[in-house]
KEDREN-692240 format. One record per residue (C-alpha): residue in three letters; x, y, z. Coordinates in nm, 3 decimals. Layout:
N
<ALA; <X; Y; Z>>
...
END
This chain:
381
<MET; <-4.411; -0.385; 2.366>>
<GLY; <-4.611; -0.147; 2.149>>
<PHE; <-4.730; 0.049; 2.450>>
<GLU; <-4.372; 0.081; 2.580>>
<PHE; <-4.263; 0.226; 2.245>>
<LEU; <-4.557; 0.470; 2.253>>
<TRP; <-4.468; 0.572; 2.608>>
<GLU; <-4.103; 0.626; 2.511>>
<GLY; <-4.217; 0.843; 2.220>>
<LEU; <-4.437; 1.056; 2.446>>
<LEU; <-4.155; 1.100; 2.698>>
<SER; <-3.918; 1.214; 2.421>>
<ILE; <-4.140; 1.510; 2.320>>
<THR; <-3.972; 1.835; 2.422>>
<PRO; <-4.153; 2.149; 2.547>>
<GLN; <-4.036; 2.327; 2.229>>
<GLN; <-4.203; 2.057; 2.015>>
<VAL; <-4.525; 2.103; 2.212>>
<VAL; <-4.508; 2.474; 2.126>>
<MET; <-4.476; 2.380; 1.759>>
<TYR; <-4.782; 2.153; 1.783>>
<VAL; <-4.974; 2.455; 1.912>>
<VAL; <-4.832; 2.674; 1.631>>
<GLY; <-4.928; 2.411; 1.374>>
<ALA; <-5.279; 2.379; 1.518>>
<LEU; <-5.317; 2.759; 1.519>>
<LEU; <-5.218; 2.783; 1.150>>
<ILE; <-5.465; 2.507; 1.061>>
<TRP; <-5.738; 2.682; 1.262>>
<LEU; <-5.670; 3.016; 1.091>>
<ALA; <-5.682; 2.845; 0.751>>
<ILE; <-6.005; 2.652; 0.808>>
<GLU; <-6.207; 2.867; 1.048>>
<LYS; <-6.094; 3.214; 0.938>>
<GLY; <-6.013; 3.142; 0.573>>
<PHE; <-5.669; 3.306; 0.602>>
<GLU; <-5.456; 3.189; 0.304>>
<PRO; <-5.583; 2.829; 0.349>>
<ALA; <-5.386; 2.691; 0.055>>
<LEU; <-5.062; 2.776; 0.238>>
<LEU; <-5.133; 2.804; 0.609>>
<MET; <-5.305; 2.464; 0.627>>
<PRO; <-5.012; 2.269; 0.469>>
<MET; <-4.763; 2.475; 0.673>>
<GLY; <-4.952; 2.404; 0.996>>
<PHE; <-4.983; 2.031; 0.929>>
<GLY; <-4.619; 2.015; 0.818>>
<ALA; <-4.508; 2.191; 1.138>>
<ILE; <-4.665; 1.904; 1.334>>
<LEU; <-4.513; 1.637; 1.107>>
<VAL; <-4.152; 1.761; 1.130>>
<ASN; <-4.169; 1.796; 1.509>>
<LEU; <-4.288; 1.446; 1.594>>
<PRO; <-4.010; 1.252; 1.775>>
<LEU; <-3.783; 1.074; 1.523>>
<SER; <-4.024; 1.186; 1.250>>
<GLY; <-3.998; 0.988; 0.928>>
<VAL; <-4.055; 1.297; 0.713>>
<ILE; <-3.702; 1.423; 0.790>>
<ASN; <-3.372; 1.235; 0.767>>
<GLN; <-3.302; 1.007; 1.064>>
<VAL; <-3.018; 0.778; 1.169>>
<SER; <-3.136; 0.459; 1.340>>
<ALA; <-2.931; 0.183; 1.501>>
<GLY; <-2.914; -0.119; 1.274>>
<VAL; <-3.084; 0.066; 0.988>>
<GLY; <-2.854; 0.358; 0.919>>
<GLU; <-2.978; 0.680; 0.761>>
<THR; <-3.331; 0.700; 0.625>>
<HIS; <-3.438; 0.989; 0.404>>
<GLY; <-3.753; 1.184; 0.486>>
<ILE; <-3.985; 1.315; 0.214>>
<ILE; <-4.026; 1.671; 0.349>>
<GLN; <-3.650; 1.715; 0.392>>
<TRP; <-3.596; 1.581; 0.039>>
<LEU; <-3.856; 1.818; -0.103>>
<PHE; <-3.691; 2.108; 0.081>>
<GLU; <-3.340; 2.020; -0.037>>
<VAL; <-3.448; 1.968; -0.399>>
<GLY; <-3.735; 2.214; -0.435>>
<ILE; <-3.612; 2.509; -0.229>>
<GLU; <-3.254; 2.474; -0.107>>
<ALA; <-3.095; 2.362; -0.435>>
<SER; <-3.234; 2.629; -0.667>>
<GLU; <-3.546; 2.783; -0.504>>
<ALA; <-3.742; 2.600; -0.774>>
<MET; <-4.084; 2.600; -0.604>>
<PRO; <-4.107; 2.974; -0.526>>
<ILE; <-3.980; 3.063; -0.873>>
<LEU; <-4.215; 2.822; -1.055>>
<LEU; <-4.506; 2.967; -0.858>>
<PHE; <-4.437; 3.303; -1.024>>
<ILE; <-4.537; 3.157; -1.362>>
<GLY; <-4.885; 3.095; -1.223>>
<ILE; <-4.902; 3.436; -1.054>>
<GLY; <-4.794; 3.610; -1.377>>
<ALA; <-5.061; 3.425; -1.573>>
<MET; <-5.327; 3.553; -1.329>>
<ILE; <-5.237; 3.922; -1.358>>
<ASP; <-5.395; 4.166; -1.601>>
<PHE; <-5.159; 4.462; -1.642>>
<GLY; <-5.414; 4.649; -1.857>>
<PRO; <-5.532; 4.897; -1.587>>
<LEU; <-5.171; 4.980; -1.504>>
<LEU; <-5.072; 5.032; -1.869>>
<ALA; <-5.374; 5.262; -1.905>>
<ASN; <-5.242; 5.481; -1.619>>
<PRO; <-4.861; 5.438; -1.600>>
<LYS; <-4.839; 5.707; -1.330>>
<LEU; <-4.951; 5.440; -1.082>>
<PHE; <-4.622; 5.257; -1.138>>
<LEU; <-4.479; 5.502; -0.885>>
<CYS; <-4.713; 5.371; -0.614>>
<GLY; <-4.568; 5.022; -0.645>>
<ALA; <-4.215; 5.155; -0.614>>
<ALA; <-4.292; 5.380; -0.315>>
<ALA; <-4.472; 5.108; -0.119>>
<GLN; <-4.158; 4.894; -0.109>>
<ALA; <-3.993; 5.145; 0.125>>
<GLY; <-4.107; 4.938; 0.423>>
<ILE; <-3.864; 4.665; 0.314>>
<PHE; <-3.556; 4.884; 0.341>>
<LEU; <-3.671; 5.071; 0.652>>
<THR; <-3.732; 4.737; 0.825>>
<ILE; <-3.386; 4.612; 0.722>>
<LEU; <-3.238; 4.915; 0.902>>
<ILE; <-3.455; 4.852; 1.211>>
<ALA; <-3.368; 4.478; 1.221>>
<ALA; <-2.997; 4.552; 1.185>>
<GLY; <-3.028; 4.810; 1.463>>
<LEU; <-3.184; 4.542; 1.686>>
<GLY; <-2.875; 4.327; 1.644>>
<PHE; <-2.969; 4.087; 1.364>>
<ASP; <-2.693; 3.980; 1.125>>
<ILE; <-2.711; 4.189; 0.805>>
<LYS; <-2.827; 3.894; 0.591>>
<ASP; <-3.090; 3.799; 0.847>>
<ALA; <-3.197; 4.166; 0.863>>
<ALA; <-3.229; 4.176; 0.483>>
<SER; <-3.433; 3.854; 0.489>>
<ILE; <-3.662; 3.991; 0.760>>
<GLY; <-3.708; 4.318; 0.572>>
<ILE; <-3.829; 4.135; 0.262>>
<ILE; <-4.141; 4.032; 0.458>>
<GLY; <-4.248; 4.384; 0.364>>
<ALA; <-4.266; 4.273; 0.001>>
<ALA; <-4.604; 4.126; 0.102>>
<ASP; <-4.510; 3.837; -0.126>>
<GLY; <-4.461; 3.494; 0.032>>
<PRO; <-4.261; 3.328; -0.249>>
<THR; <-4.023; 3.626; -0.266>>
<SER; <-3.973; 3.614; 0.112>>
<ILE; <-3.892; 3.243; 0.101>>
<LEU; <-3.658; 3.278; -0.197>>
<VAL; <-3.461; 3.573; -0.055>>
<SER; <-3.427; 3.431; 0.296>>
<GLN; <-3.320; 3.092; 0.163>>
<THR; <-3.072; 3.239; -0.089>>
<LEU; <-2.917; 3.459; 0.181>>
<LYS; <-2.906; 3.148; 0.406>>
<SER; <-3.092; 3.321; 0.685>>
<ASN; <-3.123; 3.138; 1.016>>
<TYR; <-3.493; 3.223; 1.031>>
<VAL; <-3.644; 3.095; 0.704>>
<GLY; <-3.940; 2.929; 0.881>>
<ALA; <-4.028; 3.229; 1.096>>
<ILE; <-4.000; 3.461; 0.794>>
<ALA; <-4.229; 3.238; 0.585>>
<VAL; <-4.489; 3.219; 0.862>>
<ALA; <-4.475; 3.597; 0.914>>
<ALA; <-4.500; 3.673; 0.541>>
<TYR; <-4.800; 3.451; 0.476>>
<SER; <-4.976; 3.533; 0.803>>
<TYR; <-4.959; 3.907; 0.741>>
<MET; <-5.060; 3.865; 0.377>>
<ALA; <-5.373; 3.694; 0.507>>
<LEU; <-5.425; 3.976; 0.758>>
<VAL; <-5.403; 4.258; 0.501>>
<PRO; <-5.779; 4.333; 0.539>>
<ILE; <-5.713; 4.399; 0.910>>
<ILE; <-5.366; 4.562; 0.899>>
<GLN; <-5.411; 4.800; 0.607>>
<PRO; <-5.723; 4.987; 0.720>>
<PHE; <-5.547; 5.059; 1.051>>
<ALA; <-5.230; 5.179; 0.877>>
<ILE; <-5.418; 5.389; 0.619>>
<LYS; <-5.638; 5.561; 0.877>>
<LEU; <-5.325; 5.662; 1.070>>
<VAL; <-5.224; 5.899; 0.789>>
<THR; <-5.550; 5.992; 0.611>>
<THR; <-5.863; 6.189; 0.688>>
<LYS; <-6.215; 6.095; 0.582>>
<LYS; <-6.187; 6.370; 0.320>>
<ASP; <-5.873; 6.202; 0.181>>
<ARG; <-6.046; 5.866; 0.165>>
<ALA; <-6.353; 6.014; -0.003>>
<MET; <-6.151; 6.168; -0.289>>
<ARG; <-6.298; 6.045; -0.616>>
<MET; <-6.096; 5.936; -0.916>>
<PRO; <-6.289; 5.913; -1.244>>
<TYR; <-6.206; 5.593; -1.427>>
<GLN; <-6.163; 5.643; -1.800>>
<PRO; <-6.030; 5.316; -1.937>>
<LYS; <-5.796; 5.367; -2.228>>
<GLY; <-5.747; 5.108; -2.494>>
<VAL; <-5.432; 4.904; -2.439>>
<THR; <-5.323; 4.736; -2.760>>
<ARG; <-5.241; 4.367; -2.782>>
<ARG; <-4.892; 4.458; -2.901>>
<MET; <-4.837; 4.669; -2.587>>
<ARG; <-4.958; 4.386; -2.364>>
<ILE; <-4.716; 4.144; -2.531>>
<MET; <-4.419; 4.381; -2.530>>
<PHE; <-4.469; 4.486; -2.168>>
<PRO; <-4.347; 4.165; -1.995>>
<ILE; <-4.049; 4.144; -2.232>>
<ILE; <-3.944; 4.506; -2.172>>
<VAL; <-3.992; 4.482; -1.793>>
<THR; <-3.776; 4.169; -1.778>>
<ALA; <-3.498; 4.333; -1.980>>
<ILE; <-3.499; 4.651; -1.768>>
<ALA; <-3.511; 4.459; -1.440>>
<GLY; <-3.227; 4.239; -1.558>>
<LEU; <-3.010; 4.543; -1.626>>
<VAL; <-3.099; 4.719; -1.298>>
<ALA; <-3.076; 4.412; -1.072>>
<PRO; <-2.949; 4.097; -1.247>>
<SER; <-3.030; 3.889; -0.938>>
<SER; <-3.399; 3.963; -0.998>>
<VAL; <-3.406; 3.795; -1.341>>
<ALA; <-3.535; 3.461; -1.209>>
<LEU; <-3.809; 3.631; -1.007>>
<VAL; <-3.916; 3.893; -1.260>>
<GLY; <-3.851; 3.672; -1.560>>
<PHE; <-4.076; 3.388; -1.447>>
<LEU; <-4.349; 3.632; -1.338>>
<MET; <-4.337; 3.801; -1.678>>
<PHE; <-4.313; 3.469; -1.862>>
<GLY; <-4.641; 3.369; -1.698>>
<ASN; <-4.794; 3.699; -1.807>>
<LEU; <-4.664; 3.655; -2.163>>
<ILE; <-4.835; 3.313; -2.176>>
<ARG; <-5.157; 3.490; -2.075>>
<GLU; <-5.131; 3.778; -2.320>>
<CYS; <-4.988; 3.613; -2.633>>
<GLY; <-5.330; 3.473; -2.725>>
<VAL; <-5.205; 3.143; -2.866>>
<LEU; <-5.147; 2.951; -2.541>>
<THR; <-5.488; 2.970; -2.374>>
<THR; <-5.474; 2.612; -2.245>>
<LEU; <-5.127; 2.664; -2.097>>
<SER; <-5.236; 2.994; -1.944>>
<ASN; <-5.532; 2.824; -1.774>>
<THR; <-5.305; 2.542; -1.656>>
<ALA; <-5.052; 2.789; -1.512>>
<GLN; <-5.323; 2.989; -1.332>>
<ASN; <-5.497; 2.685; -1.184>>
<ASP; <-5.326; 2.345; -1.186>>
<LEU; <-4.964; 2.462; -1.170>>
<ALA; <-5.024; 2.740; -0.915>>
<ASN; <-5.236; 2.517; -0.691>>
<LEU; <-4.995; 2.223; -0.701>>
<ILE; <-4.685; 2.434; -0.632>>
<THR; <-4.866; 2.624; -0.355>>
<LEU; <-4.966; 2.297; -0.189>>
<LEU; <-4.614; 2.152; -0.206>>
<LEU; <-4.448; 2.480; -0.107>>
<GLY; <-4.660; 2.505; 0.209>>
<ILE; <-4.575; 2.159; 0.341>>
<THR; <-4.212; 2.177; 0.223>>
<ILE; <-4.130; 2.506; 0.398>>
<SER; <-4.238; 2.341; 0.724>>
<PHE; <-3.895; 2.170; 0.724>>
<SER; <-3.755; 2.503; 0.844>>
<MET; <-4.008; 2.508; 1.131>>
<LYS; <-3.832; 2.249; 1.346>>
<ALA; <-3.866; 2.332; 1.715>>
<ASP; <-3.497; 2.395; 1.784>>
<GLN; <-3.487; 2.658; 1.506>>
<PHE; <-3.830; 2.812; 1.549>>
<VAL; <-3.894; 2.833; 1.923>>
<GLN; <-3.664; 3.118; 2.021>>
<PRO; <-3.708; 3.484; 2.116>>
<GLN; <-3.599; 3.601; 1.770>>
<THR; <-3.912; 3.443; 1.618>>
<LEU; <-4.135; 3.682; 1.815>>
<MET; <-3.912; 3.973; 1.710>>
<ILE; <-3.943; 3.867; 1.345>>
<MET; <-4.324; 3.851; 1.373>>
<GLY; <-4.318; 4.201; 1.519>>
<LEU; <-4.082; 4.333; 1.251>>
<GLY; <-4.299; 4.177; 0.980>>
<LEU; <-4.597; 4.373; 1.109>>
<VAL; <-4.385; 4.690; 1.116>>
<ALA; <-4.281; 4.628; 0.753>>
<PHE; <-4.643; 4.593; 0.637>>
<VAL; <-4.752; 4.906; 0.821>>
<LEU; <-4.456; 5.108; 0.689>>
<ASP; <-4.527; 4.992; 0.331>>
<SER; <-4.884; 5.119; 0.356>>
<VAL; <-4.800; 5.444; 0.535>>
<VAL; <-4.514; 5.537; 0.300>>
<GLY; <-4.734; 5.457; -0.003>>
<VAL; <-5.005; 5.694; 0.122>>
<LEU; <-4.760; 5.973; 0.213>>
<PHE; <-4.586; 5.939; -0.125>>
<VAL; <-4.913; 5.999; -0.310>>
<LYS; <-4.988; 6.301; -0.091>>
<VAL; <-4.651; 6.452; -0.191>>
<LEU; <-4.709; 6.355; -0.555>>
<ASN; <-5.044; 6.536; -0.552>>
<LEU; <-4.870; 6.853; -0.431>>
<VAL; <-4.611; 6.831; -0.709>>
<THR; <-4.861; 6.739; -0.982>>
<PRO; <-5.195; 6.900; -0.883>>
<LYS; <-5.372; 6.786; -1.202>>
<ASN; <-5.537; 6.442; -1.204>>
<LYS; <-5.484; 6.386; -0.833>>
<ILE; <-5.465; 6.031; -0.698>>
<ASN; <-5.662; 5.926; -0.391>>
<PRO; <-5.387; 5.886; -0.125>>
<MET; <-5.516; 5.541; -0.028>>
<VAL; <-5.424; 5.408; -0.373>>
<GLY; <-5.059; 5.448; -0.271>>
<ALA; <-5.109; 5.183; -0.003>>
<ALA; <-5.227; 4.939; -0.273>>
<GLY; <-4.871; 4.947; -0.407>>
<ILE; <-4.787; 4.649; -0.188>>
<SER; <-4.778; 4.309; -0.354>>
<ALA; <-5.075; 4.150; -0.171>>
<PHE; <-5.283; 4.112; -0.489>>
<PRO; <-5.581; 4.152; -0.508>>
<MET; <-5.656; 4.179; -0.133>>
<SER; <-5.504; 4.524; -0.095>>
<ALA; <-5.703; 4.666; -0.388>>
<ARG; <-6.025; 4.536; -0.230>>
<VAL; <-5.934; 4.704; 0.099>>
<ILE; <-5.895; 5.040; -0.080>>
<GLU; <-6.230; 5.000; -0.256>>
<LYS; <-6.401; 4.919; 0.074>>
<LEU; <-6.246; 5.215; 0.258>>
<GLY; <-6.336; 5.448; -0.028>>
<GLN; <-6.699; 5.339; -0.016>>
<GLU; <-6.709; 5.376; 0.362>>
<ALA; <-6.612; 5.741; 0.317>>
<ASP; <-6.842; 5.797; 0.016>>
<SER; <-7.082; 5.528; -0.102>>
<GLN; <-7.042; 5.647; -0.463>>
<ASN; <-6.662; 5.641; -0.456>>
<HIS; <-6.525; 5.354; -0.668>>
<LEU; <-6.147; 5.315; -0.658>>
<LEU; <-6.111; 4.946; -0.740>>
<MET; <-5.961; 4.974; -1.089>>
<HIS; <-5.710; 5.241; -0.981>>
<ALA; <-5.617; 5.031; -0.677>>
<ILE; <-5.582; 4.720; -0.895>>
<ALA; <-5.337; 4.910; -1.119>>
<ALA; <-5.127; 5.014; -0.817>>
<ASN; <-5.154; 4.660; -0.679>>
<VAL; <-5.013; 4.493; -0.991>>
<SER; <-4.736; 4.753; -1.006>>
<GLY; <-4.655; 4.643; -0.650>>
<GLN; <-4.632; 4.284; -0.772>>
<ILE; <-4.358; 4.387; -1.015>>
<ALA; <-4.189; 4.619; -0.766>>
<SER; <-4.179; 4.354; -0.493>>
<VAL; <-3.992; 4.101; -0.705>>
<VAL; <-3.755; 4.371; -0.829>>
<ALA; <-3.699; 4.475; -0.466>>
<GLY; <-3.627; 4.111; -0.383>>
<GLY; <-3.369; 4.105; -0.661>>
<VAL; <-3.214; 4.430; -0.537>>
<VAL; <-3.184; 4.287; -0.185>>
<LEU; <-3.016; 3.975; -0.323>>
<GLN; <-2.790; 4.187; -0.544>>
<TYR; <-2.656; 4.403; -0.263>>
<PHE; <-2.670; 4.177; 0.043>>
<ALA; <-2.561; 3.838; -0.095>>
<ASN; <-2.193; 3.923; -0.068>>
<LEU; <-2.208; 4.103; 0.267>>
<GLY; <-2.158; 3.964; 0.616>>
END
């Protein structure tokens, strides 16, 4: 009897589910063997296998004589993501607590790099819409260019995109591949002379009062510019305020470690609910992966070109053009890429602190961009 049930289960596996087993195995392999975002790709890969098993108990099922049974992954998705996007938003508390905005406050000019590097989002929205995607799906695909997984999940889920799973996989996969994608994109639009440009680092004292006021002021401004970004920006800045206030050290450490790790773990396996074979295995998924790559490349290229123009307008205190590419949100991977490329061009060229400043400005800009997308696309279509 048991073997008959096993045989029936094997016969009920569809070719699309087999594809998802391969996708799940690939994500697990990338996480373990290559070290690509293991905290997210490993749970996502394992979850992709779980939700695609025939009559899987991790999603809701209706059985004869039993009625409806409720699966844990579907419940986590409905409560933790679908209902209020709680998991992605809570993760921002941990991210905010990890970020030191000191280098950025010491050189506010680098704020512009974070803003410029979000251009890939809006250019990709136009490309996706031109390829025939619904405007809300196009907006959700474009936000992959935020280089920020939680923002991608939140925006695509809020806009009720049909491709939440594919967008999440693309966002986190390309974040992990930043050390491969960005050097290619940067070298497209820079010369060795550009990359060798030195920037003296003269750290300026940033007062404790400034560090405390900064997250409060940013939240207020973002709330006025794009009210839909308040949850994103507010929780990011709340995490940073916990870090900088100086009286909540234990909570800051908890947010950076225990909270961030726990939410990341649950978010990875929960988002796999949107990776069911019938939703994921379709031609549009390959298009979304391609558009996600385009968004990352455009972010980097526009960031570099923006700094080149800025240097022409303000010839004093020139910025190495590569620092513009660090304006994406992939923190701190992008900053490390810029440092490495700078040293390849000139072994004495150290750009890390400048790139870190641009990188954290990109963290703010990406969540504001996510809020702007929600603000202007939520009521369309």
